[in-house]
C-alpha positions in Angstrom: 36.5 16.6 -6.5 33.1 17.6 -5.5 30.8 14.7 -4.1 26.8 15.3 -4.2 26.3 12.8 -1.2 29.0 14.1 0.9 27.8 15.1 4.4 27.7 13.8 7.8 28.1 10.0 7.7 25.5 9.2 10.6 23.1 11.3 9.2 23.1 9.6 5.7 23.0 6.2 7.7 20.0 7.5 9.5 18.2 8.3 6.5 18.9 5.1 4.9 17.7 3.3 7.9 14.5 4.9 8.3 13.9 4.7 4.5 14.7 1.0 4.9 12.3 0.5 7.6 9.5 2.5 6.1 10.0 0.2 2.9 10.2 -3.1 5.0 7.2 -2.1 6.9 5.1 -1.6 3.4 6.2 -5.2 2.3 4.8 -6.5 5.6 1.7 -4.7 5.2 1.0 -5.8 1.6 1.6 -9.4 2.7 -0.4 -9.2 5.8 -3.2 -7.8 3.9 -2.9 -10.1 1.2 -2.9 -13.2 3.3 -4.8 -12.2 6.6 -7.0 -9.4 5.2 -10.1 -10.1 7.8 -12.3 -10.4 4.7 -14.9 -13.1 4.7 -17.0 -12.4 1.8 -16.6 -15.5 -0.5 -17.4 -12.8 -3.7 -14.6 -10.6 -2.8 -12.3 -9.9 -5.6 -9.1 -11.4 -3.9 -10.7 -14.8 -4.1 -10.6 -14.2 -8.0 -7.1 -13.3 -7.8 -6.1 -16.2 -5.5 -8.2 -18.9 -6.9 -6.3 -22.5 -6.7 -6.8 -23.0 -10.3 -4.7 -20.1 -11.3 
């Protein structure tokens, strides 16, 4: 029986770990930019999205 993902075990682990680290980094960047963007303009679009009455 032939398996499509058959290969060096540590190579597969390295690829999965790198992809996971990139994914986690993207989520961290997303939350950082949402909650600590550095934008101080009160008319910025994020304040329409993150209003308290929503």
